[in-house]
N, C-alpha and C positions, 0 to 999 in steps of 0.2 A: 224493156230496159229497166233493170233494177236500180233503185237509188242507193247511194252510199249512206251510211249512217249520218254523216254530216248533212248531206242534202236532205234526207228525211227529217232531220231536226229543224232545218230552215223551213220546210214546207209545213211542218206541224206549228211552228212559231207564227207563220203567215196565216194559217187557218185559225189559230187562237185569236189573232187580232181581228180578222174579218168574220169570225163565227157569229158574232152579235148582229152583223149586218146581213146575214144570209137571208133571214125571212123577208126582208125588203127588196131583194134583188128581183128584177123582172125574170120572167121564164126564159127568155132567150140568153141572158147573162147567167142564170142559175144553171142551165143546161150545160154550160161550158166549165162549170166547176162542182160537179156533184159531190165532191169530197167534203164540201162545206156542210152537207146535210147527213143527219144520222141514218144508220141502217134501219130498215123496217124491223119492228119488234111485234111479233105475233102473240105475246104472252100477256094480254089484258092491258095493253097500253091505250090510254085515251088519246085519240087523235082528233084534231080540230080542222074544220073545213079550211082548206088554203095551205095547211102545213105540207112541207115536202120531205121525202124520205128517198133513200136509195135502196134498191133491192137487186142483187146481181149486177151491180155497176150501172143500173138504169135509174134515172130520176123520175119520181112520180109525185103528183099533187093530190092531196086528200079532197074528195068531192063532197063529203058530208061527215059531220061529227059522228064518231063511233068508237067503241072499245074493241080493240083488235082481238082476233082469234087466229090460231095457227093455219086455219084453212081459208082465211080471208086475205091472202097475200096480194100485193098489187096487181101482179100479172093476171091473176084469176078472179079478181073482184072488180069488174068494170063499173059497178054502181058506186063503189067507194074510192077508186083510185083512177087517175088518168096518167098515162105516160107523158112527160114533158118532152115535146118534140124540139130537136135541136134546130136553130136557124141563126142565120147571120143578120147583119144590119148594114147600114150604109158604110160603116167603118171597116167592115169585114172584107179582106182582099178576096177577089173572085175565086182565087185558088183554094181558100179556106172555107168557102161557103158550103154548109152540109147539104147532103142529098135530101131531096123532098121525100117525106113519108106520108102515106095516106092518113089523114087525121081522123079521128072520130068526132062526134058532136061535142064530146067533153074536153077535147084538146085541140082546138082549132088554131092555125097560125094567126098571130096578131098583124095589125096594121104595120107595115114597113118591114115584116120579116122577109129575109132573102134566103132562097133555096136554090139548089141545082137540080135541074130536070131535063133530061133529053139534050144534054150537052149545052144548056143554056143556064144562065143566072136569071131568076125571076124575083120580083118584089111584089109582095101582097099590097094591093092598094085599097083593101077594105079590112075592117076588123073581123074576127071570127070566120076566117077563110078556110074552108074544108074542100075547096075544089082543086082539081089537078091543073097545074100550070100548063098553059099552051093548049088545053083541050078546047074543041070547038064551043064557043059561047061563054069563054071565060075572059074575054078581053076587058071586061069591066071589073075584074077582081085580081087579075095579075097583070104585070107589064114586064116585059123582057128588058133586063138592064145590061146584059153582057153575054158574050159567048163563054161557055164554060170549058 
């Protein structure tokens, strides 16, 4: 669905207001508003650890300080960038909780993150969670909170 010029102007005004707050947003909140973050620049841009960018509408976080190169795009440079995984929280309605994605060691789910997996909603009960919800042996890292 395309925005009208008036709707787009309102969105841009909101972004301008909140733009200064974007770096302080938690990953779960940031993943819901990637438009607040700049598009990745592969032309010698200096990136700092923790800085977030979008590339092909996906939000990434910088893992280490570096100066960008055209062939160091986020999707292909796992040592430099980690995809920010979408997750809900206790305030997210079950119908809007995003699907679980297998994280890497560089982008685990945080404590209290909520995800849908196998028709259930799960909440992470540990920080840095990389385990599959509901898998055998994960009773101490995920708890079922609702049917999905």
